[in-house]
VEXDRENLO-705577 format. One record per residue (C-alpha): x, y, z; residue number from 1; residue in three letters. Coordinates in Angstrom, 2 decimals, always signed. Example, Ala and Ser with C-alpha at 12.3 -4.5 7.8 and 13.67 -1.06 7.14 Angstrom:
residues 2
      east     north        up   pos   code
    +12.30     -4.50     +7.80     1    ALA
    +13.67     -1.06     +7.14     2    SER
END
This chain:
residues 366
      east     north        up   pos   code
   +136.34    +88.88    +76.28     1    MET
   +139.43    +90.54    +75.29     2    ASP
   +140.20    +94.31    +73.64     3    SER
   +139.17    +93.27    +70.30     4    ARG
   +136.33    +95.15    +68.78     5    SER
   +134.94    +92.33    +66.95     6    TRP
   +133.78    +88.46    +67.91     7    LEU
   +133.88    +85.90    +65.25     8    LEU
   +131.16    +83.22    +65.69     9    LEU
   +132.15    +80.18    +63.78    10    GLU
   +130.25    +77.33    +65.38    11    HIS
   +127.14    +76.64    +67.19    12    GLU
   +127.28    +73.96    +69.72    13    ASP
   +124.57    +71.42    +68.91    14    PRO
   +124.16    +70.51    +72.53    15    ALA
   +122.89    +73.98    +73.36    16    TYR
   +120.91    +74.86    +70.00    17    ARG
   +117.21    +75.00    +69.98    18    LEU
   +116.26    +71.33    +69.57    19    PRO
   +114.51    +70.70    +66.13    20    ASP
   +111.35    +69.46    +67.33    21    ASP
   +110.88    +72.66    +69.44    22    LEU
   +111.93    +74.71    +66.35    23    ARG
   +109.37    +73.16    +64.26    24    GLN
   +106.48    +74.10    +67.01    25    HIS
   +107.05    +77.79    +66.04    26    ASP
   +105.15    +79.13    +63.20    27    PRO
   +108.56    +81.10    +61.87    28    LEU
   +110.72    +78.05    +62.20    29    GLY
   +112.65    +80.04    +65.11    30    ALA
   +114.35    +81.97    +62.31    31    ARG
   +115.20    +84.75    +64.74    32    ASP
   +116.38    +82.44    +67.68    33    CYS
   +120.16    +83.77    +68.53    34    GLY
   +123.25    +81.74    +69.47    35    TRP
   +124.10    +80.48    +73.11    36    VAL
   +127.63    +81.46    +71.92    37    GLU
   +126.87    +84.80    +71.27    38    GLN
   +125.72    +85.73    +74.81    39    MET
   +128.23    +83.63    +77.14    40    ARG
   +131.24    +86.15    +76.56    41    PRO
   +128.91    +89.19    +77.67    42    PHE
   +127.73    +87.25    +80.64    43    ILE
   +131.17    +86.50    +81.62    44    ARG
   +132.56    +89.92    +81.27    45    GLN
   +129.61    +92.02    +82.72    46    PHE
   +128.32    +89.86    +85.64    47    SER
   +129.43    +87.67    +88.58    48    ARG
   +128.53    +84.05    +89.52    49    PRO
   +125.30    +83.87    +91.19    50    GLY
   +123.79    +87.01    +89.91    51    GLU
   +120.79    +87.86    +87.65    52    GLN
   +120.51    +88.12    +84.01    53    VAL
   +117.62    +89.74    +82.21    54    LEU
   +116.40    +89.15    +78.74    55    ASP
   +113.29    +91.39    +78.37    56    PRO
   +112.60    +90.00    +74.86    57    PHE
   +113.17    +86.46    +75.85    58    CYS
   +112.11    +84.68    +72.46    59    GLY
   +113.61    +80.94    +72.57    60    PHE
   +115.48    +81.68    +75.72    61    ALA
   +119.26    +81.58    +74.28    62    SER
   +120.38    +84.29    +76.84    63    THR
   +118.81    +82.51    +79.75    64    LEU
   +120.72    +79.09    +78.35    65    VAL
   +123.91    +81.06    +78.56    66    ALA
   +123.28    +82.42    +81.92    67    ALA
   +122.61    +78.96    +83.36    68    HIS
   +125.90    +77.36    +81.81    69    LEU
   +127.96    +80.35    +83.17    70    GLU
   +126.54    +79.83    +86.78    71    GLY
   +123.96    +82.92    +86.59    72    ARG
   +120.45    +83.28    +86.99    73    ARG
   +118.04    +83.83    +84.21    74    GLY
   +114.85    +86.11    +84.11    75    LEU
   +113.00    +86.29    +80.64    76    GLY
   +109.88    +88.13    +79.72    77    TYR
   +107.99    +86.82    +76.44    78    GLU
   +105.19    +88.48    +75.08    79    ILE
   +103.96    +85.45    +73.07    80    ASP
   +102.71    +82.52    +75.36    81    PRO
   +103.54    +79.79    +72.87    82    ALA
   +107.19    +80.92    +72.48    83    ARG
   +107.32    +81.33    +76.40    84    ALA
   +106.34    +77.72    +76.64    85    GLU
   +108.91    +76.42    +74.05    86    LEU
   +111.46    +78.46    +76.09    87    SER
   +110.44    +76.74    +79.52    88    ARG
   +110.72    +73.43    +77.66    89    GLU
   +114.34    +73.95    +76.40    90    ARG
   +115.41    +75.26    +79.90    91    LEU
   +113.82    +71.89    +81.44    92    ARG
   +115.73    +69.76    +79.14    93    ARG
   +118.92    +71.41    +80.03    94    LEU
   +118.25    +71.28    +83.88    95    ASN
   +118.13    +75.10    +84.04    96    ALA
   +116.36    +75.52    +87.50    97    GLU
   +117.65    +79.05    +88.26    98    GLY
   +115.95    +80.18    +85.28    99    ALA
   +112.55    +81.79    +84.80   100    GLU
   +110.51    +82.89    +81.62   101    VAL
   +107.25    +85.10    +82.43   102    ILE
   +104.73    +85.18    +79.60   103    ALA
   +104.34    +88.58    +79.84   104    SER
   +104.85    +92.01    +78.27   105    ASP
   +107.47    +93.92    +80.42   106    LEU
   +105.46    +96.84    +80.61   107    LEU
   +102.54    +94.38    +82.17   108    GLU
   +105.03    +92.62    +84.71   109    ALA
   +104.61    +93.46    +88.34   110    PRO
   +107.58    +95.28    +90.41   111    PRO
   +110.71    +93.10    +90.45   112    ALA
   +113.97    +92.78    +92.42   113    ASP
   +117.11    +94.75    +90.74   114    PRO
   +118.80    +93.01    +88.10   115    VAL
   +122.60    +92.90    +87.39   116    ASP
   +122.88    +92.49    +83.63   117    LEU
   +120.37    +93.04    +80.89   118    CYS
   +121.37    +91.24    +77.77   119    LEU
   +119.26    +90.72    +74.65   120    THR
   +118.33    +90.46    +71.00   121    ASN
   +115.89    +93.08    +70.18   122    ILE
   +113.04    +92.33    +68.12   123    PRO
   +113.53    +93.52    +64.51   124    TYR
   +111.22    +95.66    +62.64   125    PHE
   +110.04    +94.35    +59.41   126    GLY
   +109.18    +90.71    +60.54   127    CYS
   +106.53    +89.04    +58.70   128    ASP
   +104.68    +88.24    +62.18   129    TRP
   +101.28    +86.75    +62.38   130    PRO
    +98.18    +89.23    +61.67   131    ALA
    +96.53    +88.40    +64.99   132    ASP
    +99.39    +89.86    +67.13   133    ALA
    +98.25    +92.22    +69.53   134    GLY
    +99.70    +95.94    +69.78   135    PRO
   +102.54    +95.20    +72.19   136    ALA
   +104.10    +92.86    +69.95   137    GLN
   +107.12    +94.75    +68.53   138    LEU
   +107.58    +92.29    +65.64   139    TYR
   +104.28    +93.42    +64.32   140    ALA
   +104.58    +97.35    +64.55   141    ALA
   +103.27    +98.75    +61.22   142    ALA
   +105.35   +101.59    +61.03   143    HIS
   +108.95   +102.51    +62.24   144    TYR
   +108.38   +105.41    +64.71   145    GLU
   +105.78   +102.97    +66.20   146    GLN
   +108.50   +100.42    +66.73   147    TYR
   +110.81   +102.69    +68.05   148    LEU
   +108.53   +104.47    +70.54   149    ASP
   +107.69   +100.69    +71.97   150    GLY
   +111.31    +99.70    +72.27   151    LEU
   +112.13   +103.08    +73.82   152    VAL
   +109.27   +102.60    +76.40   153    GLU
   +110.53    +99.11    +77.45   154    ARG
   +113.95   +100.25    +78.18   155    PHE
   +112.49   +102.86    +80.34   156    HIS
   +111.21    +99.90    +82.18   157    ARG
   +114.70    +98.33    +82.12   158    ILE
   +116.48   +101.47    +83.23   159    ARG
   +113.96   +101.12    +86.47   160    ASP
   +114.99    +97.15    +86.99   161    LEU
   +118.96    +97.58    +86.45   162    LEU
   +121.17    +97.88    +89.36   163    ALA
   +122.74   +101.36    +89.41   164    PRO
   +126.31   +100.97    +87.90   165    GLY
   +125.32    +97.74    +85.69   166    ARG
   +125.28    +97.26    +82.31   167    HIS
   +122.33    +96.83    +79.25   168    CYS
   +123.59    +95.21    +76.37   169    ILE
   +121.51    +94.78    +73.21   170    LEU
   +122.16    +93.30    +69.84   171    MET
   +120.92    +95.15    +66.80   172    ALA
   +121.47    +95.37    +62.90   173    GLU
   +120.77    +97.80    +60.45   174    ASN
   +118.31    +96.26    +57.76   175    LEU
   +117.30    +96.20    +54.77   176    ARG
   +113.50    +96.35    +53.65   177    LEU
   +112.95    +95.92    +49.84   178    GLY
   +115.52    +98.50    +48.43   179    ASP
   +115.74   +100.40    +51.41   180    ARG
   +118.34   +100.46    +53.90   181    CYS
   +117.07   +101.01    +57.62   182    VAL
   +119.66   +102.22    +60.23   183    PRO
   +117.90   +100.24    +63.09   184    LEU
   +121.15    +99.62    +65.03   185    ALA
   +122.22   +103.50    +64.82   186    TRP
   +118.80   +104.75    +65.64   187    ASP
   +118.04   +102.52    +68.77   188    VAL
   +121.73   +103.28    +69.91   189    ALA
   +120.48   +106.91    +69.77   190    GLN
   +117.10   +106.35    +71.38   191    ARG
   +118.63   +104.17    +74.24   192    VAL
   +121.70   +106.38    +74.69   193    GLY
   +118.98   +108.86    +76.08   194    GLY
   +118.19   +106.27    +79.02   195    LEU
   +121.85   +104.99    +79.42   196    PHE
   +125.61   +105.78    +78.83   197    GLU
   +126.72   +103.98    +75.57   198    LEU
   +130.14   +102.67    +76.61   199    CYS
   +131.22   +100.72    +73.72   200    GLU
   +130.31    +98.44    +70.90   201    GLU
   +131.44    +95.23    +69.61   202    ARG
   +130.92    +93.80    +66.17   203    ILE
   +129.79    +90.20    +65.75   204    LEU
   +130.61    +88.12    +62.90   205    LEU
   +129.07    +85.20    +61.42   206    TYR
   +130.71    +83.76    +58.22   207    PRO
   +128.45    +82.94    +55.27   208    LYS
   +129.57    +81.82    +51.99   209    PRO
   +130.83    +84.50    +49.83   210    VAL
   +129.04    +85.33    +46.55   211    GLU
   +130.24    +87.80    +43.67   212    PRO
   +128.30    +91.15    +43.20   213    LEU
   +127.08    +92.77    +39.84   214    PRO
   +128.50    +96.17    +39.00   215    ALA
   +127.43    +98.82    +41.14   216    PHE
   +125.48    +96.76    +43.72   217    SER
   +125.93    +97.36    +47.04   218    SER
   +124.04    +94.55    +48.82   219    ARG
   +125.81    +92.56    +51.33   220    SER
   +124.84    +89.43    +53.00   221    ASP
   +124.09    +90.84    +56.37   222    ARG
   +126.61    +88.65    +58.26   223    SER
   +127.26    +91.03    +61.38   224    HIS
   +125.42    +92.87    +63.90   225    GLU
   +126.22    +95.22    +66.58   226    TYR
   +126.61    +94.53    +70.29   227    ALA
   +125.91    +97.82    +71.68   228    LEU
   +126.96    +98.32    +75.43   229    ILE
   +125.44   +100.62    +77.70   230    PHE
   +125.77   +101.43    +81.31   231    ARG
   +123.39   +102.76    +83.96   232    LYS
   +125.49   +105.48    +85.16   233    GLN
   +125.29   +109.38    +84.96   234    GLY
   +127.71   +111.34    +83.06   235    SER
   +130.24   +114.02    +84.77   236    THR
   +129.09   +117.39    +84.11   237    LEU
   +131.68   +120.09    +83.33   238    ASP
   +130.19   +122.51    +86.07   239    THR
   +132.32   +125.57    +84.86   240    ASP
   +130.59   +125.20    +81.43   241    ASP
   +127.15   +124.66    +82.77   242    ALA
   +127.39   +128.14    +84.71   243    LEU
   +128.56   +129.95    +81.83   244    THR
   +126.00   +128.65    +79.76   245    LEU
   +123.32   +129.55    +82.72   246    LEU
   +124.86   +133.26    +82.84   247    ARG
   +124.40   +133.67    +79.09   248    ALA
   +120.86   +132.13    +79.35   249    LEU
   +120.23   +135.09    +81.91   250    ARG
   +121.95   +137.50    +80.12   251    ASP
   +120.00   +136.85    +76.84   252    ALA
   +116.76   +137.48    +78.96   253    GLY
   +115.37   +134.10    +79.66   254    PHE
   +113.51   +133.44    +82.98   255    ALA
   +114.12   +130.18    +84.59   256    PHE
   +114.66   +128.66    +88.29   257    ALA
   +117.34   +125.80    +89.11   258    ILE
   +116.59   +122.95    +91.42   259    TYR
   +117.49   +119.47    +91.73   260    GLY
   +121.33   +118.37    +92.08   261    SER
   +122.86   +121.25    +90.40   262    PHE
   +121.10   +123.55    +92.64   263    ALA
   +122.05   +121.23    +95.70   264    THR
   +125.63   +121.66    +94.28   265    TRP
   +125.59   +125.41    +94.11   266    LEU
   +124.78   +125.64    +97.83   267    THR
   +126.77   +122.76    +99.28   268    SER
   +130.56   +122.41    +99.38   269    THR
   +130.08   +118.68    +99.97   270    SER
   +127.85   +117.80    +97.11   271    ALA
   +128.86   +115.78    +94.29   272    GLN
   +129.09   +117.28    +90.90   273    PRO
   +125.74   +116.80    +89.16   274    PRO
   +125.34   +114.91    +85.88   275    ALA
   +122.86   +117.58    +84.23   276    ASP
   +121.13   +120.90    +84.89   277    VAL
   +117.30   +121.10    +85.93   278    ASP
   +115.65   +124.08    +84.88   279    LEU
   +112.04   +124.94    +85.76   280    LEU
   +110.56   +127.31    +82.93   281    VAL
   +107.35   +129.06    +82.95   282    ALA
   +104.66   +126.81    +80.60   283    PRO
   +104.49   +129.90    +78.15   284    ASP
   +104.68   +128.54    +74.62   285    GLU
   +106.12   +131.80    +73.10   286    ASP
   +109.12   +132.02    +75.66   287    ARG
   +109.48   +128.34    +75.62   288    LEU
   +109.94   +128.40    +71.60   289    ASN
   +112.24   +131.24    +71.98   290    ALA
   +114.41   +129.43    +74.71   291    LEU
   +114.60   +126.13    +72.74   292    LEU
   +115.60   +128.19    +69.65   293    GLY
   +118.17   +129.98    +71.60   294    TRP
   +119.77   +126.70    +72.47   295    LEU
   +119.45   +125.17    +68.98   296    GLN
   +121.21   +128.04    +67.68   297    ALA
   +123.90   +127.48    +70.05   298    HIS
   +124.40   +123.75    +68.77   299    HIS
   +122.04   +121.85    +71.33   300    PHE
   +120.44   +118.88    +70.25   301    ARG
   +116.68   +119.04    +71.56   302    LEU
   +114.45   +116.09    +72.15   303    SER
   +111.33   +115.30    +74.27   304    CYS
   +111.34   +111.54    +75.43   305    TRP
   +114.40   +110.48    +73.23   306    GLN
   +112.19   +111.70    +70.40   307    GLN
   +113.57   +114.86    +68.46   308    SER
   +111.99   +118.43    +68.73   309    LEU
   +110.96   +120.08    +65.59   310    THR
   +110.50   +123.92    +66.30   311    LEU
   +108.31   +125.52    +66.69   312    PRO
   +106.56   +123.38    +69.18   313    ILE
   +102.86   +123.33    +70.26   314    ALA
   +103.08   +122.97    +74.17   315    LEU
    +99.80   +121.35    +74.00   316    ALA
   +101.33   +118.47    +72.29   317    ASP
   +103.91   +117.48    +75.39   318    TYR
   +101.37   +117.81    +78.29   319    ARG
   +102.44   +115.10    +80.45   320    GLY
   +105.89   +114.68    +79.27   321    ARG
   +106.90   +117.51    +81.59   322    TYR
   +110.55   +118.49    +80.00   323    TYR
   +112.42   +119.10    +77.17   324    PHE
   +116.00   +117.87    +76.73   325    ARG
   +118.88   +120.01    +75.59   326    ALA
   +122.36   +118.27    +74.89   327    GLU
   +125.51   +119.60    +73.17   328    ARG
   +128.72   +117.47    +72.94   329    LEU
   +132.28   +119.00    +72.34   330    ASP
   +135.15   +117.79    +70.66   331    ARG
   +136.58   +116.42    +73.74   332    SER
   +133.92   +114.38    +74.94   333    GLY
   +132.33   +116.70    +77.11   334    GLY
   +128.32   +116.44    +77.46   335    LEU
   +126.42   +119.49    +78.58   336    LEU
   +122.85   +118.48    +79.46   337    ARG
   +119.75   +120.55    +80.34   338    LEU
   +116.48   +119.48    +81.48   339    ASP
   +113.91   +122.09    +81.04   340    LEU
   +110.90   +121.17    +83.12   341    THR
   +107.62   +123.06    +82.11   342    PHE
   +105.19   +121.48    +84.65   343    GLU
   +105.33   +119.54    +87.63   344    GLN
   +104.07   +115.81    +88.18   345    ASP
   +103.62   +116.42    +92.21   346    SER
   +102.53   +119.59    +94.18   347    GLU
   +105.66   +119.30    +96.69   348    PRO
   +108.08   +120.05    +93.96   349    VAL
   +106.04   +123.12    +92.85   350    ALA
   +105.61   +124.09    +96.39   351    ALA
   +109.66   +124.10    +96.90   352    ARG
   +109.90   +126.83    +94.23   353    LEU
   +108.87   +130.43    +94.62   354    ASP
   +107.15   +131.21    +91.31   355    ARG
   +107.88   +134.98    +91.85   356    THR
   +111.59   +134.21    +91.46   357    GLN
   +111.20   +132.05    +88.32   358    ILE
   +110.86   +135.35    +86.02   359    CYS
   +113.78   +136.80    +87.95   360    GLN
   +116.14   +134.01    +86.90   361    GLY
   +117.12   +133.33    +90.45   362    LEU
   +119.09   +130.23    +91.64   363    LEU
   +116.41   +128.00    +93.74   364    VAL
   +117.73   +125.03    +95.87   365    ALA
   +115.86   +121.86    +95.83   366    SER
END
């Protein structure tokens, strides 16, 4: 792979294409089967020989075939048992002994060893999937937000599986559903960007015959998609900006306690600079809305589990989610991130924080 921001895919090698007899066994004719050539450059660039490549939406195992050809071990999850078996047969014919396809939703899979690269074509929204599909089949999601929520839930699991510092690369395309253009690739980039650090993108180009358009028509042949390149790493926090913000919050009368990595950094000269600021706030709906409103007025984007917040919030709607996130990006690329914890998921955490100090806005180390 070189520095070009695009990759032109002109030819699919018939030796590694999904065989026609297997294609015919799929009810949809394997129309969503990706190219092996699409995946090979990313495997070479972002993994080493012998390492493990994960495809959480395995489909017909094109990613696993590419991993095999590049000397890597492939691990795929495929929720549809029939497709999983087609994938296994495809891999058997290529003697890809180091590849494994598990017929399961990733969320239902048992714990696994860390993987070195996640590389996948995401299942697209709006697919005409058979009506008997279960609720975990993202192809069959009836509504867009339902689809995005399910996708992000699985990328939470992928983050747990991916080794620190390694890459998660997903192929996504903006869609046209009827007369409506749906920015799926951009929405997914924003949602998944709350779990990983977005590093770069590549545009994948597939030549198609060119047709003239009638006047004022904006339609295209959709002959491109995006490779969104994420990495499992923490952002570097500008600690001076963070301290300035915390003083402003305290001067505005907001009550909070600082804990976690930022509190450790404050109290230790040898601690690494943190990636964000963890604040413990009282679970008071009015005070929380006032605090979130102040942050929003100071140009912070508010979210909870990668979903945007609309103020005022009803705290009862967020029980069990534990925190709100506030992020502000400046023009130099600096990101200031706060996680506002309003309830604890374990007593030991709560026990380390003196609740009388929360109301005073004192700094509390973890």
